[in-house]
N, C-alpha and C positions, 0 to 999 in steps of 0.2 A: 552675216550675221557679226554683230560688233556686239562682245560683251563689256569690254574695260582696253582703253584707249592710253597708248604710254610714248606718247610723243615726248621727239628726241630736245627740238629750239624754245619749246617754254617752258616755262615752270606750271606742276597745276598748282594752281589757284585754289578750288573747291574740288571734291570729286561726291555729288548725292545719292539717292538710290538710282536713280537713269544718267543725271548728266555727270559729264566730265568738263569742266570748268579752269580754259590757261586762260594763264596773264600776260596779255599781249603790251603791255604798260598803261599805258591810258585808256587802253579797249581791255576786251574777256572776247575767247573765242568762248561757244557754247557748244560742246559737243554731247547730241542725243543719242544716248547709245542706246541697245537692243536687250537694254536690261527691263524685267518687270519684277512690280515689289507686289505683297498681299498682303496684310496685318501686319506693316511696317517692317516688313524682312522679303529682302531682297534673293527672289528665286533662282536654282541653281543654273535653268532653262532659261533665253535666251526668246525675245518672240522677233522673228527676223520682220526686219524691216522695219520695226516699234517706231526706232528713232526718225527713221526718215521721213514717218509718215506722220507723228506729231510735231517735225519740225514745216513738215511742208504746208501743214494745218493751220500753227501760228504763225508761216510767211502770209497765209489769205492773210488771215483777220489785225497784222498789225495792218497788212494795207489795206486792206478795208474799208480799217477803223481810223488810219492817220488821220480824216478829217477833225477826228473828235476827239485826241490824244493827243500827243505825242508820242511817240517812242522811242528804243534803245537802237532799234536794225542802226548796221551799218552796210555790211554787203554780207547776199550765200554765197560768196563768189571763192571760194576756197584758190583761186587763183591770183586774187588778188593780195594770198597772204604770204606775207616774203619768208623764208626761213624754212616752210617746213616742204619735205622730204616729196618724190612723185608720187609711193607706195604711200609717205600720208597724207598729199591730200587728195587721192584717190579712196584711202579710206574714209577721211571727212564732209569730198564732195555731198550734199542733195541732203546732208543731217547736220549739220553746223549752221554757225550763223554770228559772223565777228558784233560782238556789237558796245556802245558807252559804257564806261565808267561808272556807278555811280553810285552813290551812298543810298543802300537800298533801308526801306520802313519798316520797324520791324513790328508789322501790325499785317496779316490780309486780311484784302481786302472783297469780301460776300457778300454778291446779293443772291437773292433768293426769290424767282414768282413765283415758284408751287413748294408747299408741301411734304419736302421728301427728306430720308437718310435724320442728322440725326437734331434738325427740325422740328420732323412728325417729332418724333420720339418729348423732344424738349414739351411740344404743343400738346400730346397728350395728356402734358401733369400740370403744368401750368397755365394753356392757351396762353405760352409769351416762346417769342425765340428770340436772344438774344436781350434778351431787356426790351424788347417792343412786344406790346401790348396785341391780343389778336383777337377776335369775334371770336365764342363759339360758334361751331353750326360746320366747320371744314372735315376734314378727313382727309383720310394721305391722298397724297401725292394733286390736293385742292389748288386750284390755282392762286393767287394771293388780289387782291382787290388794286393792290400797285405793290409793286418788287422792292421788297427790305433789303436795308444793308444792312448785313450783318459777321460784324469782323471779329476777326480770332489772333492770337497771339504764335509765331511764328514757334516751331522745334526744333529745335536741332537731331533729336532722337524722339520715339514716342509721335504722340498727337499734337496736334493743337486742339486748346483751347480757348473755346469761342465764349468771346466779352462784350457788352454792351456797350452802344457808342459813346456813352460819358467814360468807362473804361480806356477807348480807342484815345478819347481827346486828350485823356491825361498822359501816356503813356506819348501822343505824337503831338500834341498844341492841341489848340479847340480850329484854328485857319486849317490849319493841315488835313485833320480828320473832317472837314467839313469837306476841302477840295475835294480830297482824295469818294469822297461815299458822294458830290453830287459827281465825278469820272466816275467809279464806278457802276452810278448808274445807270449816267449818260450810254454807256460802253454798251451795257447786259440791253441798256432796249433801240441801240442799233443792234445785236446782233441778235436779243429774238425775232424781229420784224425781218433781218433779213433771210434767219434759216424759213421763215413758216414758209416761207413761198418754196419753200422744200421739199418740205411735208415732214421736220423736223419743229419741235418743240424744244427750249433752250430753257429748261427747268432750275438749273444754278448754273452759278461760276464761281471761279476768284479769280482777282485779278492781286498786281503784286504790283509796287510804286516804287523807284529811287528820284532819287535831288542828284541833279548837274546842275550847276553855273546859276544855283537858287530857283531851279525847274523842275516840278515835279515830273515825270513822265512815267508813260508804261513799260515796264522791266517782268526781262524776266520768258513765260511763253502767255500763247494767247488764248482761253477758247476752247483748249484740246480734253478731247476727253477726259485726261486724264484730271482736269484742274476743274471740268467740268460734269453735270449731267445729260445729257442731249434724250428727248425719246422718241417715236417716229409715230408721230400724227394723230397716223389712223390706225393704232393700237389704241389711245390715251382713255385714258376709262375712270376717275378718280373711285375712292375706295381700295383702292389695291398698288402694287408694285407694278414698272410698268416696260416695257419694252427699253432694255439700254442696251448702249453703241461704248460701251468699258468695258471694264477688265472683271463685270459683273461674272464667268463664265469661270472664269481662274477662281473667284472666293465660292462660293458655289462647289465649285469641285473639296476644294481644301475640308469647308463644312463637311463635307461627306467623308471624312478621313481621321485618326485618331489622335493627328497633329497638333502640337500644344502650343503651336504659334509663338514659336522662340527658334533660331534657327540652332540644327539646320533647318527649311523646309525637306520635304516629302520629293522626290522624285516625277516629275511634271510628264502626263503618258503625252503623248504624241498627239490624240485627237482633243488636244486640250488648247495644246500653240495654236495647233491649224484654226481652232474653231474660235482662237483670241487676239489672231492677224486678223481673221474672216474680219472680225465684229471692228477695227480699227481703220482696216480696207477698207469699206462700206460707210464709215463714221467719215473715210477721210472725203470720196467720192464725194455722196453725197452733202457736208457742204462747201467743196470747192463747186462741186458742179466737173469735173475731169474725172479720166481713167486711171486707174492707179496704174501704173507701168510696172 
């Protein structure tokens, strides 16, 4: 169980809710810890193997979709990283990746193929999602006629804010906004087809892109249960919420407490930790077709 890393050889570049990122000069070392957050608060307990599971799911997608959009991956082999101690290398192997350092674009690229979450809430109020007009008659979890691009601003603290494509074009420039929109939809459609044969529905997902040497490439994580909404196809029924492969079990349990959604969070019972871990393992095995060891 890895809660926080502390590498002696490299300066910390950024510590997010889940990942610790170290600066290797022209490269970055991204470490997925076993931390888990809910309602923008990091829990005190970890979910064993979560970081490794997320890293391996991303690795599957970066490899599978490399023909669609180039990405930032250099290596997952920590033996290729000079300067680590043997203990650090053992701690990082399987949950870490060395990537190219890019200039990240300040917009998250969300694609929705189904109506859920904040998109469903907005649709109920206005028949729109992030400025995209949608026809009447959709219910919760409806499949959209075609996937829509619904960008969001990145928030260092708190929630990201949904914006329109026009707002994204103002932030990024029209050409860049159009390119990341087209990339995002192409990635979504490729992944949607991939998991359909595995009994899954990819309802929505978010991508992040960066620029290096004038080229836009896919960065961060790719199509993990933390950045995507996967549903079980055999259980799919429009008009209600669906069977999820994310930390919904954790959120549901927290909602039964009197927690005010500010730090410190309540102590998590072992049943919630074990159940959440099982969901991540099930997602890994279904997405990759491999058995988790």
